[in-house]
N, C-alpha and C positions, 0 to 999 in steps of 0.2 A: 620614245624609246629610251632616251637618256635618263629621264626621270624614273622610268620603270626599272631600269638596270640599277640605279642608285638604291632604290628600295630593296631590291633583291640582295644587293651587296651588304647593306646594313643589317638585314635580317639574318644573313649567313654569319656575319660577324657576331651578332648577338647569340646565336645558337652555339657557335664555337666557344664564346666566352663562358656561357652557362655550363657547357660540357666540361670545360677546363676547370672551372670553379668546383664543380661536383667531384671531379677526379681528385683535386687537391684535398677536399674534405674527406673523401674516402681514404686517401693515402695517409692523412694526418691521424685519422681514427685508428687505422691499422698500426701506425707507429706507436701511438699512445697505448693501445691495447697490449702490444708486444712489450713495451717498457714496463707496464704495470705487471705483466706476467713474470718478467725477470726479477723485478724488485720485490715483489710481494713476499716470496719466501724469506728474504733477508730481513725484511722490516716487520713481518708479521710476528705478533707476540704468541708464545706458546701457552696454551691454556693449561692452567694448573689442574692436576687431577683432583677429583672429588676427595673429601676427607676420608670417606669410607674406603677408598682404594689405597690410601697411603699406608705403607708398611710401618709397623711400630719400630722404633729404634732399639737395636739390640745392644745391651751393655757390653762393651769391649772387655775382653779378658785382661786383667792387670798384669803387669810385668812380674816376673818371678823374684822372690826374695829368698835368698839361701837360708836365712834364719828361720823360715817357716818349717824347715825340716825338724827343728826342735819341737814345734807345736804338733807336727804330724806324729812324731814319736810318742809324745805324751798322750795324744788322742788314741793312738793305736794301743798303748799300754792300758789305758783306762778301759777301752772297749774290750780288750782281751780279758780283763779282770772282772768287768761288770756287765758288758753288753749282752752276754748270753742269757741273763735272767732279768735284765732291767727293762727290756722292751725297746731299747734304742737300736737304731739301724745305722750302720756305718755310712758316712757321707762319702761321695766320690772325691778323689783328690783333685785339687785345683791350684793353679798358681795365683799368687797375690802380689800386690804392689810393694815396692821397696819402701820402707818407713823406718820408724824408730825401734831399733832392736838391739841396742847396746845395754850394758848393765845399768840398773836403776840408780839415779842420783836423788838424794833426799828431797829436794824441793821441786823437781820437775817430773816425777814419775806419773802424776795425775794428768799433766798436760800431754805427755807422750801416749798414755793409754787412750785418752780421748781422741788425740790426733789420729791414732791408728784406727780406732773404732769408726771415725767419720769416713775413712776410706771405703767402708763397706755399705754406705747408704745405698739403698735400692737392692741389696742382696736378698734373694727370696727366703722366706721362712721354710724351714724343713724340720720336722719333728725328729729330735735326736741328732740334728746336724751340728757338727763341730768343725766345719771347714767353709771356705768362701763359696763353695757350691751350694750352701744352704746352712742356716743356723736356726736353732731354737734359742730361747732367751738365755738360759744358763749355759748352753753350749757356746754362745757368742762370747760371754765373759770368760769362760774356761779357755777358749781358743786364744783370746787376746793376751791373757797372762802368759801363756806358753810362747806366743809369737813375739811379744814385746820384751818380756823379762826372762824367758826360758824357764819359767817356774810352773810347776804342777800344783794347782789348787784343787779343792774339792769340786766335784762335778755338779752337785745338786745345790739349789739355793739355800736350804736350811743349814747345810754343812758350811757353805761360804759364810753365812751370817755368824756362825760360831767361831770361825777363824779370824774375823775382823773385830775392830774396836767400834763400839756403838757411837753414832754421831747424831746430834740433834739436827732437825731439819734446818734450823736457823744457822747452823754451822757447816752446812754442806760445802765441800770443795770439789773441784774438777777431779774426776777419777773415783769418787766415792760410789759405792754400790747402793742402789735404792731398791727396796723390796715392797711388793704389793701382795695382797691376798685378803682373806677373811677368816673369821673364827680361829685365829691363831695359826693359820696355815699359809705359808708362802706359795703363791701361784704364779708369780712373775718377778723378774729382776731386770734392772737396767743400769746404765752407768751415767752418773750426773755429769753434765757438760757445762754447767753454769747458767745464769739467767733463768733459774727455775725450770730448766729443761733437762731431759735425759735422752740418751740414745739407747735403742734396744731392738732386738729381734722381736717383732710384735706378735703375730699369730698367723695361723694358716691363711694363705691368700693375701697376706700383706707383708711388705718387705721391711728390712732394717730402716729405721727412720728416727727422727728427733721429735719428741712429744713434750708438751708442757706438763709439769707435775700437777697443775691445776685443771687439766682437762677433765671433763665430767667423770669419765670412767675411772681414771687413775686417782683423782682427788679423793674419791670415796673409798678407795682400796689401799691407799698408802699406809704402810705399817711401820717401817723403820729404815734406817740406813747404817752402813758400816764402812769403815776405812780399812781396806785390806792392803796394807803397804807391802810391796814386794820385798823379798829377802835378798 
């Protein structure tokens, strides 16, 4: 009887120990699961959206420059005198960044013209455009002379060329106007920025940008350059 009772007691102890161990395992698993559930949101990395879903960056509107009122007045006057029959459409008014808008100084006007022009990289092309809401090639140059120097220059490329002094390509300086075309007709104009490059309002569907003079299209169509010093 004593031996039998001993076996029974040991068996009961073994069952209780196994049950206790199982309960501890279950409890530990629940604790771990709960901890993981709490931590996972804080530690999980947010998946980046697919490229196709990313919204394109919108170019911020530049700060207003009070001197642009001069350019706007010159643009309005030209459009009033010529727009009715020239086929040009008035561009919507827009504010532009503060820049170089004091009277011209002999040795720095080209740098100032280029510096202002570079403010508008990425501005969309707009046929007949003469404001930062959109430029065409000659409208870009026309606008800059009004905004930087408060000076009204001819609106069309061939008239600009007549106003300036002819410059050899080897003697180009920042601010010189470069002309392109074929068969003696100017079809495009830009502003020389140095290092054999020019900044210009390109064409429909393409923004204001800097382009090498030796790029395939423009190398073949380069015609002349002039230095149109501000008065």
